[in-house]
Each structure stands twice: as structure tokens, then as C-alpha cells.
N, C-alpha and C positions, 0 to 999 in steps of 0.2 A: 565806398563810389558803391554811382546809379549802373538800373543797368544798362542804361546803354553806355555807356562807359566800361561795361565788363564783356559787352560783347564788343566793340570797339579794341580793346584791351587781347578778349583771345582770334578775335578772327588777325589779327599783323602776328598773331604769335604764332595759328596753325601754318596761313601763311609761309613766315620766315620759317619758320622750323621744316617746312614741305622743298625750298629751295624756290619757289613762285616767288616773282613778280609782280604784279598790277596789271598791269598788260597780259598776262594770261589768262583774263583772265573776261576776257575782252567778249570770245559765247552769249556770254551768262549776264556778265555792265561792262561798262566804261567804266575808266579809270579813275574820272569824275567822280561817279559816280561811291566804286568803288573806299576815295580817299578817303572819299567824305566817313560815311559807315569807321571809319578804323577811326576819324577821327574826333565819330562821337556824335556831330552834324548833323542826322540820319538814323530811324532803324527800321532792317529790313521785311518782308511781309516772310513770311512763312516758307511760301515758295521761292523769293530771294535765297531762305536760308539749303532750303535744301538745294538748291540752282552755287553753293557759294562753297556744298558743302562733297559735292558732283564737281566740282574740280582740284577742291584737295582732295578727292576719294580717300571720304573724312565718314560717314556717320552722321548726320544733321544731328542729333543725340549731343556727341562730341563736342561741340562747338558749340550750341547750348549746355552743359553739363558745365566746361572753361566760361564760357560767360558767366557763369551765378557764383560757380569760385572763383573770382574771378572778385567778380560786381560785390556776394557777401563776401569774402576772404572768410570762406569756411575751404576746406582741405576736402579732396574728393570721395577721399572716405564715411566723412562726416554728415555730404550731401548723399550721398547714397542711400544709406543709411536714415536717412531722417520721409527721406521718396519712400523705398522702402514699411518704414512705420508706419505715414500717412494712406498708405495703398494695402494695409491689413488693416489700421481701426475702419477703413468703410469696406472692408471683408469686397475687395475691389485684386479676382483671381489675375498672377501674375504668369 
């Protein structure tokens, strides 16, 4: 699965788990645009990821982490261990 499909899957999964409809995003996005994101026809900007996450009341990183977990078929813990290792290797303090 590629990152666009992973994002589509994650967005739909989070939206439905929160009991939200596509219409619930009308303040930040049209239903048509949201539908195109969920069908992996478009990719959002970082600003749009923030807006969508706000509607779902999750941190934008939550949406992106789930998207990459779905795209790469990796577990949450594996992904975070990789990120932690990469940051440590670059001496970036968190």
C-alpha cells in the first residue's frame, strides 16, 4: 500500500471510529473533497491534516502515524522505535 492509500484508510478509520460522517467536516472541507481523500484520489496539505484532525479531536501526528502504519503494514511500536532510533542517530533531543 502506498502513503496516499494509507492516509485514506487511516482517515476513514479514525472518522468512523469517532462516529463522524463526511458532512461533519463541512467547516473545514467539502464532502466531495473528503470523499476524494478517503478514496486516495487526492493528498492533503499539512494544514488540511491539522484541520481534519481538529474535527476528529486527535493530534495530527495520530492521523499521520496511523496512515504510515497502514501504508507500510507496520505496528505502532515498530514505527515509533524506528523514529526514536533515527532521531537518536542524528543527536536530536526530544
